[in-house]
KOLMIRO-130654 format. One record per residue (C-alpha): residue number from 1; residue in one letter; x, y, z. Coordinates in steps of 0.02 Angstrom, whole numbers, plus 50000, padded with zeros to 5 digits. Layout:
BEGIN
+------+------+-------+-------+-------+
! resi ! resn !     X !     Y !     Z !
+------+------+-------+-------+-------+
!  NUM !    a !     X !     Y !     Z !
...
+------+------+-------+-------+-------+
! end
This chain:
BEGIN
+------+------+-------+-------+-------+
! resi ! resn !     X !     Y !     Z !
+------+------+-------+-------+-------+
!    1 !    m ! 51036 ! 51471 ! 50826 !
!    2 !    p ! 50827 ! 51472 ! 50860 !
!    3 !    t ! 50757 ! 51285 ! 50905 !
!    4 !    r ! 50657 ! 51279 ! 50736 !
!    5 !    a ! 50818 ! 51310 ! 50632 !
!    6 !    i ! 50889 ! 51171 ! 50729 !
!    7 !    a ! 50759 ! 51071 ! 50693 !
!    8 !    r ! 50737 ! 51107 ! 50531 !
!    9 !    a ! 50938 ! 51086 ! 50482 !
!   10 !    s ! 50918 ! 50909 ! 50597 !
!   11 !    w ! 50782 ! 50851 ! 50466 !
!   12 !    g ! 50856 ! 50912 ! 50309 !
!   13 !    a ! 50998 ! 50822 ! 50357 !
!   14 !    a ! 50935 ! 50656 ! 50417 !
!   15 !    l ! 50787 ! 50669 ! 50265 !
!   16 !    a ! 50948 ! 50689 ! 50146 !
!   17 !    f ! 51047 ! 50538 ! 50224 !
!   18 !    g ! 50861 ! 50434 ! 50212 !
!   19 !    i ! 50867 ! 50461 ! 50011 !
!   20 !    a ! 51046 ! 50440 ! 49981 !
!   21 !    s ! 51068 ! 50271 ! 50106 !
!   22 !    c ! 50967 ! 50155 ! 49999 !
!   23 !    g ! 51084 ! 50030 ! 49953 !
!   24 !    a ! 51236 ! 50093 ! 50042 !
!   25 !    r ! 51315 ! 50120 ! 50211 !
!   26 !    t ! 51399 ! 50281 ! 50292 !
!   27 !    g ! 51466 ! 50360 ! 50457 !
!   28 !    l ! 51314 ! 50418 ! 50501 !
!   29 !    d ! 51247 ! 50228 ! 50501 !
!   30 !    v ! 51351 ! 50194 ! 50654 !
!   31 !    q ! 51312 ! 50362 ! 50728 !
!   32 !    a ! 51147 ! 50321 ! 50707 !
!   33 !    r ! 51168 ! 50136 ! 50808 !
!   34 !    e ! 51263 ! 50209 ! 50957 !
!   35 !    d ! 51128 ! 50354 ! 50982 !
!   36 !    a ! 51005 ! 50231 ! 50978 !
!   37 !    g ! 51089 ! 50102 ! 51080 !
!   38 !    a ! 51152 ! 49928 ! 51062 !
!   39 !    d ! 50973 ! 49846 ! 50988 !
!   40 !    a ! 50964 ! 49978 ! 50863 !
!   41 !    a ! 50947 ! 49937 ! 50696 !
!   42 !    p ! 51066 ! 50009 ! 50552 !
!   43 !    a ! 50988 ! 50151 ! 50458 !
!   44 !    g ! 50954 ! 50160 ! 50292 !
!   45 !    d ! 50905 ! 50010 ! 50165 !
!   46 !    v ! 51009 ! 49838 ! 50182 !
!   47 !    p ! 51137 ! 49838 ! 50043 !
!   48 !    v ! 51108 ! 49717 ! 49917 !
!   49 !    d ! 51259 ! 49622 ! 49948 !
!   50 !    d ! 51182 ! 49610 ! 50133 !
!   51 !    a ! 51016 ! 49574 ! 50106 !
!   52 !    p ! 50947 ! 49426 ! 50181 !
!   53 !    v ! 50894 ! 49270 ! 50102 !
!   54 !    a ! 50705 ! 49174 ! 50100 !
!   55 !    p ! 50725 ! 48992 ! 50181 !
!   56 !    d ! 50710 ! 48850 ! 50059 !
!   57 !    c ! 50546 ! 48796 ! 50077 !
!   58 !    g ! 50554 ! 48658 ! 49965 !
!   59 !    p ! 50474 ! 48618 ! 49787 !
!   60 !    r ! 50375 ! 48772 ! 49742 !
!   61 !    p ! 50176 ! 48738 ! 49744 !
!   62 !    a ! 50094 ! 48764 ! 49585 !
!   63 !    v ! 50044 ! 48934 ! 49545 !
!   64 !    g ! 49864 ! 48995 ! 49614 !
!   65 !    t ! 49881 ! 48863 ! 49747 !
!   66 !    v ! 49898 ! 48897 ! 49948 !
!   67 !    r ! 50042 ! 48873 ! 50031 !
!   68 !    f ! 49996 ! 48891 ! 50199 !
!   69 !    r ! 49857 ! 48965 ! 50328 !
!   70 !    v ! 49880 ! 49070 ! 50483 !
!   71 !    p ! 49733 ! 49096 ! 50577 !
!   72 !    g ! 49684 ! 49242 ! 50688 !
!   73 !    v ! 49768 ! 49361 ! 50572 !
!   74 !    v ! 49658 ! 49524 ! 50596 !
!   75 !    g ! 49741 ! 49636 ! 50448 !
!   76 !    r ! 49872 ! 49705 ! 50334 !
!   77 !    v ! 50049 ! 49625 ! 50348 !
!   78 !    a ! 50222 ! 49693 ! 50309 !
!   79 !    i ! 50351 ! 49591 ! 50223 !
!   80 !    g ! 50546 ! 49595 ! 50251 !
!   81 !    a ! 50666 ! 49583 ! 50111 !
!   82 !    d ! 50690 ! 49387 ! 50161 !
!   83 !    g ! 50519 ! 49353 ! 50155 !
!   84 !    m ! 50471 ! 49356 ! 50332 !
!   85 !    l ! 50275 ! 49414 ! 50361 !
!   86 !    y ! 50259 ! 49528 ! 50522 !
!   87 !    a ! 50052 ! 49520 ! 50540 !
!   88 !    p ! 49926 ! 49602 ! 50686 !
!   89 !    y ! 49846 ! 49468 ! 50777 !
!   90 !    a ! 49696 ! 49470 ! 50894 !
!   91 !    t ! 49723 ! 49423 ! 51079 !
!   92 !    p ! 49640 ! 49303 ! 51183 !
!   93 !    t ! 49560 ! 49502 ! 51250 !
!   94 !    r ! 49528 ! 49563 ! 51111 !
!   95 !    g ! 49673 ! 49667 ! 51120 !
!   96 !    r ! 49819 ! 49659 ! 50983 !
!   97 !    g ! 49990 ! 49606 ! 50948 !
!   98 !    v ! 50113 ! 49570 ! 50796 !
!   99 !    v ! 50160 ! 49377 ! 50729 !
!  100 !    a ! 50322 ! 49346 ! 50645 !
!  101 !    i ! 50308 ! 49216 ! 50516 !
!  102 !    d ! 50425 ! 49148 ! 50402 !
!  103 !    a ! 50416 ! 49115 ! 50224 !
!  104 !    c ! 50392 ! 48938 ! 50260 !
!  105 !    g ! 50244 ! 48971 ! 50369 !
!  106 !    q ! 50334 ! 48939 ! 50528 !
!  107 !    e ! 50300 ! 49056 ! 50663 !
!  108 !    r ! 50460 ! 49151 ! 50745 !
!  109 !    w ! 50379 ! 49247 ! 50890 !
!  110 !    r ! 50224 ! 49324 ! 50947 !
!  111 !    t ! 50227 ! 49480 ! 51052 !
!  112 !    p ! 50062 ! 49554 ! 51120 !
!  113 !    a ! 50058 ! 49755 ! 51117 !
!  114 !    v ! 49882 ! 49824 ! 51174 !
!  115 !    e ! 49740 ! 49763 ! 51275 !
!  116 !    p ! 49586 ! 49876 ! 51292 !
!  117 !    s ! 49508 ! 49938 ! 51431 !
!  118 !    r ! 49374 ! 49844 ! 51535 !
!  119 !    g ! 49234 ! 49787 ! 51415 !
!  120 !    g ! 49310 ! 49858 ! 51257 !
!  121 !    a ! 49384 ! 49810 ! 51096 !
!  122 !    i ! 49511 ! 49856 ! 50959 !
!  123 !    l ! 49465 ! 49832 ! 50812 !
!  124 !    n ! 49600 ! 49812 ! 50633 !
!  125 !    g ! 49779 ! 49832 ! 50648 !
!  126 !    e ! 49918 ! 49844 ! 50532 !
!  127 !    v ! 50110 ! 49800 ! 50518 !
!  128 !    r ! 50230 ! 49927 ! 50432 !
!  129 !    l ! 50411 ! 49893 ! 50424 !
!  130 !    s ! 50553 ! 50061 ! 50423 !
!  131 !    t ! 50717 ! 50026 ! 50341 !
!  132 !    g ! 50794 ! 50010 ! 50519 !
!  133 !    g ! 50748 ! 49889 ! 50589 !
!  134 !    d ! 50565 ! 49929 ! 50672 !
!  135 !    v ! 50412 ! 49844 ! 50652 !
!  136 !    l ! 50267 ! 49954 ! 50686 !
!  137 !    l ! 50077 ! 49905 ! 50733 !
!  138 !    t ! 49956 ! 50051 ! 50677 !
!  139 !    s ! 49801 ! 50082 ! 50622 !
!  140 !    m ! 49686 ! 50016 ! 50761 !
!  141 !    l ! 49523 ! 50067 ! 50782 !
!  142 !    g ! 49384 ! 50056 ! 50918 !
!  143 !    d ! 49451 ! 50071 ! 51096 !
!  144 !    v ! 49536 ! 50225 ! 51171 !
!  145 !    a ! 49683 ! 50119 ! 51206 !
!  146 !    a ! 49715 ! 50092 ! 51024 !
!  147 !    r ! 49763 ! 50270 ! 50996 !
!  148 !    g ! 49957 ! 50256 ! 50965 !
!  149 !    v ! 50080 ! 50167 ! 50859 !
!  150 !    r ! 50178 ! 50002 ! 50955 !
!  151 !    r ! 50348 ! 49988 ! 50896 !
!  152 !    f ! 50460 ! 49832 ! 50910 !
!  153 !    g ! 50612 ! 49749 ! 50840 !
!  154 !    t ! 50611 ! 49633 ! 50719 !
!  155 !    d ! 50648 ! 49493 ! 50853 !
!  156 !    g ! 50495 ! 49568 ! 50930 !
!  157 !    r ! 50554 ! 49650 ! 51081 !
!  158 !    p ! 50480 ! 49801 ! 51126 !
!  159 !    r ! 50570 ! 49972 ! 51074 !
!  160 !    a ! 50546 ! 50134 ! 51154 !
!  161 !    p ! 50376 ! 50221 ! 51098 !
!  162 !    y ! 50395 ! 50398 ! 51003 !
!  163 !    p ! 50366 ! 50547 ! 51103 !
!  164 !    v ! 50215 ! 50600 ! 51042 !
!  165 !    d ! 50120 ! 50758 ! 51090 !
!  166 !    g ! 49941 ! 50713 ! 51115 !
!  167 !    t ! 49879 ! 50557 ! 51033 !
!  168 !    v ! 49907 ! 50490 ! 50846 !
!  169 !    a ! 49747 ! 50556 ! 50748 !
!  170 !    r ! 49821 ! 50458 ! 50588 !
!  171 !    f ! 49985 ! 50356 ! 50524 !
!  172 !    v ! 50027 ! 50449 ! 50373 !
!  173 !    g ! 50214 ! 50344 ! 50309 !
!  174 !    l ! 50377 ! 50268 ! 50334 !
!  175 !    p ! 50508 ! 50366 ! 50212 !
!  176 !    a ! 50662 ! 50264 ! 50166 !
!  177 !    g ! 50794 ! 50312 ! 50303 !
!  178 !    l ! 50686 ! 50381 ! 50426 !
!  179 !    g ! 50542 ! 50360 ! 50563 !
!  180 !    p ! 50351 ! 50368 ! 50530 !
!  181 !    v ! 50273 ! 50530 ! 50495 !
!  182 !    l ! 50128 ! 50548 ! 50594 !
!  183 !    v ! 49955 ! 50667 ! 50608 !
!  184 !    t ! 49924 ! 50687 ! 50786 !
!  185 !    q ! 49792 ! 50775 ! 50895 !
!  186 !    a ! 49790 ! 50865 ! 51077 !
!  187 !    g ! 49601 ! 50886 ! 51136 !
!  188 !    t ! 49508 ! 50979 ! 51007 !
!  189 !    t ! 49624 ! 51076 ! 50918 !
!  190 !    e ! 49690 ! 51050 ! 50732 !
!  191 !    g ! 49812 ! 50907 ! 50686 !
!  192 !    r ! 49997 ! 50918 ! 50680 !
!  193 !    l ! 50101 ! 50837 ! 50565 !
!  194 !    e ! 50258 ! 50771 ! 50641 !
!  195 !    g ! 50420 ! 50683 ! 50586 !
!  196 !    y ! 50546 ! 50556 ! 50687 !
!  197 !    d ! 50715 ! 50483 ! 50627 !
!  198 !    l ! 50745 ! 50318 ! 50662 !
!  199 !    v ! 50801 ! 50325 ! 50835 !
!  200 !    g ! 50639 ! 50407 ! 50894 !
!  201 !    r ! 50685 ! 50592 ! 50898 !
!  202 !    r ! 50550 ! 50712 ! 50834 !
!  203 !    l ! 50629 ! 50806 ! 50678 !
!  204 !    f ! 50483 ! 50923 ! 50638 !
!  205 !    q ! 50313 ! 50982 ! 50689 !
!  206 !    q ! 50180 ! 51073 ! 50571 !
!  207 !    r ! 50041 ! 51132 ! 50655 !
!  208 !    d ! 49870 ! 51174 ! 50568 !
!  209 !    w ! 49867 ! 51011 ! 50493 !
!  210 !    s ! 49684 ! 50915 ! 50459 !
!  211 !    n ! 49687 ! 50746 ! 50534 !
!  212 !    v ! 49564 ! 50680 ! 50363 !
!  213 !    n ! 49709 ! 50725 ! 50234 !
!  214 !    e ! 49732 ! 50526 ! 50168 !
!  215 !    c ! 49931 ! 50569 ! 50105 !
!  216 !    a ! 50073 ! 50486 ! 50043 !
!  217 !    i ! 50250 ! 50502 ! 50049 !
!  218 !    r ! 50383 ! 50507 ! 49881 !
!  219 !    g ! 50554 ! 50570 ! 49926 !
!  220 !    a ! 50556 ! 50740 ! 50038 !
!  221 !    t ! 50348 ! 50767 ! 49988 !
!  222 !    v ! 50195 ! 50715 ! 50092 !
!  223 !    a ! 50074 ! 50719 ! 49955 !
!  224 !    c ! 49908 ! 50740 ! 49998 !
!  225 !    l ! 49727 ! 50764 ! 49900 !
!  226 !    d ! 49705 ! 50947 ! 49942 !
!  227 !    r ! 49882 ! 50988 ! 50012 !
!  228 !    a ! 50079 ! 50943 ! 49998 !
!  229 !    f ! 50232 ! 50979 ! 50121 !
!  230 !    d ! 50390 ! 50990 ! 50093 !
!  231 !    m ! 50478 ! 50882 ! 50236 !
!  232 !    a ! 50660 ! 50959 ! 50201 !
!  233 !    r ! 50616 ! 51146 ! 50185 !
!  234 !    q ! 50485 ! 51122 ! 50317 !
!  235 !    r ! 50348 ! 51217 ! 50200 !
!  236 !    v ! 50188 ! 51200 ! 50130 !
!  237 !    l ! 50188 ! 51196 ! 49950 !
!  238 !    w ! 50007 ! 51211 ! 49901 !
!  239 !    t ! 49836 ! 51201 ! 49962 !
!  240 !    q ! 49682 ! 51197 ! 49884 !
!  241 !    p ! 49501 ! 51196 ! 49966 !
!  242 !    v ! 49420 ! 51042 ! 50044 !
!  243 !    e ! 49283 ! 50989 ! 49901 !
!  244 !    i ! 49106 ! 50943 ! 49956 !
!  245 !    l ! 49057 ! 50810 ! 49838 !
!  246 !    d ! 48866 ! 50759 ! 49832 !
!  247 !    g ! 48844 ! 50885 ! 49975 !
!  248 !    t ! 48945 ! 50783 ! 50083 !
!  249 !    l ! 49122 ! 50800 ! 50138 !
!  250 !    r ! 49235 ! 50692 ! 50014 !
!  251 !    h ! 49304 ! 50551 ! 50052 !
!  252 !    p ! 49492 ! 50513 ! 50009 !
!  253 !    l ! 49587 ! 50333 ! 49979 !
!  254 !    p ! 49752 ! 50311 ! 50009 !
!  255 !    p ! 49847 ! 50382 ! 49865 !
!  256 !    a ! 49970 ! 50340 ! 49729 !
!  257 !    i ! 50119 ! 50431 ! 49685 !
!  258 !    d ! 50185 ! 50427 ! 49506 !
!  259 !    g ! 50339 ! 50515 ! 49479 !
!  260 !    d ! 50271 ! 50717 ! 49464 !
!  261 !    r ! 50081 ! 50686 ! 49491 !
!  262 !    i ! 49978 ! 50604 ! 49619 !
!  263 !    y ! 49818 ! 50500 ! 49610 !
!  264 !    v ! 49681 ! 50489 ! 49726 !
!  265 !    a ! 49516 ! 50387 ! 49706 !
!  266 !    f ! 49379 ! 50476 ! 49832 !
!  267 !    f ! 49186 ! 50470 ! 49850 !
!  268 !    g ! 49043 ! 50585 ! 49894 !
!  269 !    l ! 48854 ! 50479 ! 49896 !
!  270 !    s ! 48841 ! 50450 ! 49719 !
!  271 !    s ! 48984 ! 50503 ! 49645 !
!  272 !    y ! 49183 ! 50389 ! 49643 !
!  273 !    v ! 49314 ! 50506 ! 49565 !
!  274 !    l ! 49492 ! 50465 ! 49519 !
!  275 !    i ! 49579 ! 50630 ! 49514 !
!  276 !    a ! 49770 ! 50673 ! 49445 !
!  277 !    r ! 49877 ! 50827 ! 49526 !
!  278 !    d ! 50055 ! 50877 ! 49485 !
!  279 !    v ! 50141 ! 50845 ! 49673 !
!  280 !    a ! 50236 ! 51015 ! 49648 !
!  281 !    t ! 50076 ! 51126 ! 49610 !
!  282 !    g ! 49916 ! 51039 ! 49662 !
!  283 !    r ! 49865 ! 51086 ! 49470 !
!  284 !    v ! 49728 ! 50957 ! 49412 !
!  285 !    l ! 49782 ! 50850 ! 49271 !
!  286 !    w ! 49614 ! 50794 ! 49227 !
!  287 !    r ! 49482 ! 50698 ! 49328 !
!  288 !    t ! 49377 ! 50533 ! 49264 !
!  289 !    e ! 49216 ! 50461 ! 49336 !
!  290 !    l ! 49248 ! 50304 ! 49410 !
!  291 !    a ! 49040 ! 50246 ! 49448 !
!  292 !    r ! 48883 ! 50327 ! 49464 !
!  293 !    s ! 48805 ! 50261 ! 49602 !
!  294 !    t ! 48613 ! 50217 ! 49605 !
!  295 !    r ! 48602 ! 50184 ! 49787 !
!  296 !    g ! 48731 ! 50293 ! 49867 !
!  297 !    q ! 48860 ! 50210 ! 49942 !
!  298 !    v ! 48756 ! 50040 ! 49984 !
!  299 !    d ! 48864 ! 49879 ! 49960 !
!  300 !    l ! 49033 ! 50000 ! 49947 !
!  301 !    l ! 49209 ! 49944 ! 49940 !
!  302 !    m ! 49341 ! 50027 ! 49861 !
!  303 !    g ! 49527 ! 49981 ! 49826 !
!  304 !    a ! 49650 ! 50118 ! 49821 !
!  305 !    p ! 49753 ! 50158 ! 49667 !
!  306 !    v ! 49912 ! 50065 ! 49628 !
!  307 !    v ! 50032 ! 50074 ! 49487 !
!  308 !    g ! 50071 ! 49963 ! 49343 !
!  309 !    t ! 50203 ! 49973 ! 49209 !
!  310 !    g ! 50180 ! 50105 ! 49071 !
!  311 !    g ! 50091 ! 50194 ! 49222 !
!  312 !    t ! 49936 ! 50124 ! 49198 !
!  313 !    v ! 49830 ! 50160 ! 49359 !
!  314 !    y ! 49725 ! 50028 ! 49424 !
!  315 !    v ! 49567 ! 50048 ! 49553 !
!  316 !    y ! 49441 ! 49942 ! 49605 !
!  317 !    v ! 49248 ! 50000 ! 49635 !
!  318 !    n ! 49119 ! 49906 ! 49709 !
!  319 !    v ! 48944 ! 50014 ! 49705 !
!  320 !    h ! 48781 ! 49990 ! 49605 !
!  321 !    r ! 48837 ! 50062 ! 49461 !
!  322 !    s ! 48705 ! 50169 ! 49344 !
!  323 !    d ! 48758 ! 50040 ! 49204 !
!  324 !    g ! 48674 ! 49885 ! 49295 !
!  325 !    g ! 48851 ! 49819 ! 49365 !
!  326 !    t ! 48936 ! 49823 ! 49527 !
!  327 !    g ! 49124 ! 49780 ! 49571 !
!  328 !    q ! 49239 ! 49811 ! 49438 !
!  329 !    l ! 49436 ! 49842 ! 49444 !
!  330 !    q ! 49464 ! 49976 ! 49312 !
!  331 !    a ! 49635 ! 50008 ! 49228 !
!  332 !    i ! 49634 ! 50185 ! 49187 !
!  333 !    r ! 49778 ! 50265 ! 49075 !
!  334 !    r ! 49904 ! 50400 ! 49109 !
!  335 !    d ! 49808 ! 50530 ! 49009 !
!  336 !    g ! 49631 ! 50471 ! 49106 !
!  337 !    s ! 49559 ! 50386 ! 48975 !
!  338 !    r ! 49499 ! 50193 ! 49033 !
!  339 !    a ! 49568 ! 50057 ! 48955 !
!  340 !    w ! 49486 ! 49909 ! 49025 !
!  341 !    a ! 49380 ! 49847 ! 49169 !
!  342 !    f ! 49368 ! 49671 ! 49256 !
!  343 !    a ! 49200 ! 49625 ! 49328 !
!  344 !    a ! 49225 ! 49568 ! 49519 !
!  345 !    p ! 49076 ! 49588 ! 49635 !
!  346 !    a ! 49111 ! 49615 ! 49829 !
!  347 !    t ! 49019 ! 49520 ! 49963 !
!  348 !    r ! 49049 ! 49643 ! 50107 !
!  349 !    t ! 49042 ! 49822 ! 50128 !
!  350 !    d ! 49201 ! 49898 ! 50219 !
!  351 !    y ! 49211 ! 50098 ! 50242 !
!  352 !    s ! 49382 ! 50059 ! 50340 !
!  353 !    r ! 49502 ! 49980 ! 50225 !
!  354 !    f ! 49536 ! 49992 ! 50039 !
!  355 !    a ! 49676 ! 49889 ! 49988 !
!  356 !    t ! 49614 ! 49757 ! 49866 !
!  357 !    h ! 49741 ! 49709 ! 49731 !
!  358 !    v ! 49931 ! 49726 ! 49697 !
!  359 !    v ! 50036 ! 49740 ! 49525 !
!  360 !    g ! 50167 ! 49592 ! 49512 !
!  361 !    d ! 50326 ! 49591 ! 49419 !
!  362 !    a ! 50243 ! 49454 ! 49295 !
!  363 !    g ! 50123 ! 49568 ! 49211 !
!  364 !    v ! 49972 ! 49529 ! 49323 !
!  365 !    i ! 49867 ! 49612 ! 49433 !
!  366 !    y ! 49820 ! 49521 ! 49595 !
!  367 !    l ! 49646 ! 49554 ! 49650 !
!  368 !    g ! 49553 ! 49497 ! 49818 !
!  369 !    v ! 49385 ! 49526 ! 49835 !
!  370 !    g ! 49214 ! 49450 ! 49849 !
!  371 !    r ! 49235 ! 49256 ! 49870 !
!  372 !    s ! 49394 ! 49250 ! 49749 !
!  373 !    v ! 49555 ! 49281 ! 49736 !
!  374 !    s ! 49581 ! 49327 ! 49549 !
!  375 !    a ! 49746 ! 49360 ! 49446 !
!  376 !    v ! 49709 ! 49486 ! 49316 !
!  377 !    g ! 49834 ! 49515 ! 49147 !
!  378 !    e ! 49869 ! 49691 ! 49115 !
!  379 !    d ! 49769 ! 49670 ! 48966 !
!  380 !    g ! 49613 ! 49627 ! 49074 !
!  381 !    r ! 49601 ! 49448 ! 49025 !
!  382 !    l ! 49583 ! 49326 ! 49172 !
!  383 !    r ! 49729 ! 49206 ! 49179 !
!  384 !    w ! 49675 ! 49126 ! 49356 !
!  385 !    m ! 49552 ! 49095 ! 49507 !
!  386 !    l ! 49553 ! 49055 ! 49675 !
!  387 !    p ! 49393 ! 49006 ! 49754 !
!  388 !    m ! 49391 ! 49100 ! 49929 !
!  389 !    p ! 49228 ! 49030 ! 50028 !
!  390 !    e ! 49268 ! 49151 ! 50162 !
!  391 !    g ! 49276 ! 49293 ! 50097 !
!  392 !    v ! 49430 ! 49414 ! 50052 !
!  393 !    n ! 49335 ! 49588 ! 50036 !
!  394 !    a ! 49483 ! 49666 ! 50155 !
!  395 !    s ! 49613 ! 49555 ! 50069 !
!  396 !    a ! 49742 ! 49682 ! 50085 !
!  397 !    p ! 49873 ! 49581 ! 49986 !
!  398 !    a ! 50051 ! 49594 ! 49972 !
!  399 !    l ! 50178 ! 49523 ! 49862 !
!  400 !    s ! 50334 ! 49447 ! 49953 !
!  401 !    p ! 50505 ! 49435 ! 49873 !
!  402 !    t ! 50489 ! 49233 ! 49865 !
!  403 !    g ! 50338 ! 49269 ! 49738 !
!  404 !    d ! 50196 ! 49225 ! 49853 !
!  405 !    l ! 50055 ! 49334 ! 49889 !
!  406 !    a ! 49992 ! 49363 ! 50061 !
!  407 !    v ! 49796 ! 49400 ! 50075 !
!  408 !    h ! 49687 ! 49438 ! 50231 !
!  409 !    t ! 49528 ! 49334 ! 50234 !
!  410 !    d ! 49356 ! 49418 ! 50298 !
!  411 !    d ! 49366 ! 49276 ! 50446 !
!  412 !    d ! 49523 ! 49325 ! 50497 !
!  413 !    q ! 49659 ! 49199 ! 50443 !
!  414 !    l ! 49804 ! 49251 ! 50345 !
!  415 !    v ! 49840 ! 49151 ! 50169 !
!  416 !    v ! 49967 ! 49145 ! 50085 !
!  417 !    i ! 49961 ! 49087 ! 49892 !
!  418 !    a ! 50114 ! 49070 ! 49748 !
!  419 !    t ! 50112 ! 49159 ! 49619 !
!  420 !    e ! 50200 ! 49171 ! 49442 !
!  421 !    s ! 50274 ! 49344 ! 49501 !
!  422 !    s ! 50442 ! 49354 ! 49608 !
!  423 !    g ! 50386 ! 49496 ! 49682 !
!  424 !    a ! 50296 ! 49677 ! 49648 !
!  425 !    a ! 50311 ! 49753 ! 49507 !
!  426 !    n ! 50457 ! 49877 ! 49499 !
!  427 !    t ! 50352 ! 50028 ! 49460 !
!  428 !    a ! 50322 ! 50191 ! 49575 !
!  429 !    w ! 50168 ! 50123 ! 49687 !
!  430 !    p ! 50122 ! 49939 ! 49638 !
!  431 !    s ! 50032 ! 49903 ! 49796 !
!  432 !    s ! 49921 ! 50016 ! 49895 !
!  433 !    n ! 50015 ! 50103 ! 50013 !
!  434 !    g ! 50192 ! 50097 ! 49928 !
!  435 !    d ! 50278 ! 49922 ! 49935 !
!  436 !    s ! 50286 ! 49765 ! 50027 !
!  437 !    r ! 50363 ! 49855 ! 50178 !
!  438 !    n ! 50163 ! 49947 ! 50198 !
!  439 !    a ! 50256 ! 50101 ! 50220 !
!  440 !    n ! 50148 ! 50223 ! 50135 !
!  441 !    a ! 50319 ! 50287 ! 50060 !
!  442 !    r ! 50434 ! 50262 ! 49901 !
+------+------+-------+-------+-------+
! end
């Protein structure tokens, strides 16, 4: 059998197992552990009966109050089934590492990951969790040393790196039961879409993949604004021309996928748009203008689409609007019509981070922008507001299964807040990047 056919067969088997293994163990699970070595975690999601239990942190504080703070956290956290928070932190030499904090605010371990070259600095950073016990530090910017994915176990011990051919240009997602899907690049050539299993073996490589495609993963499909790829069959499903908007290349945010459709918010200079496409064909279902700016991208801050109950999509946009406003959380119905808008101005511009809100299972959208965290009901009415004088414009909110809300502040603190929810809403895409694993895959 040719090498490519072997890779396709292996990927198809791995993908089928990854989808089927949610809440169940199989003999393949044992084999994967043997292949990986003694420190490898089992493949697939943790079964409900074996799910870890969050620690008892004493009496629950009032809704909308701060439980604890952790300084030095520089980006978005990922949260495990036991409420453990894994966060990117800044080292004393402006590098990056990962710190694990339990649901009560106690640090469990701290592991440095990468240091900058002489005189350099590493910016941003996010943590993501696989369903096989991997803790990945990704999405770092700045110094050339930041390019790549740093891989650890849930105990903080480093794990073998992925055999990336070239450099990592973009992190795409972490499907359940599988390792990461990445866009890589070597020299000035076009990007390549690559997928890995939980052990760390490369399963496929699709050439001629643009590294500007912001994508999301649902099941076996990598869906993007202008293309989609079937990972099981290793074939492109459809492509669309790259749009020029307001005379410039459109800039997409991380998408949300709800069943048979993908939602992507994107912007040009003065146009800010939400589009719905059919995942299987790329057909445009509808296109809605979120805002029209009178001053271009001045004071721009956006929050990527998430999906609430009934299929309502929530998107945040802060620009100088033609109607005289600035920041709004907008609720868009499944047919593309606007349900309501909640005014919430931002106080800082950010072109690299696009996570401002998350939907909880109490029917509340938690929005962190400007100098406050707001809890907004699905009817658009404010439930409560917590002032945050330090600013939360790059808030990257995530909901723990304990019901706590983790947000990132503008002065690089992790702030954990008690909420009325017991976790993220049971919808297709309640959080930017999909779920509390920060996996960009459902």
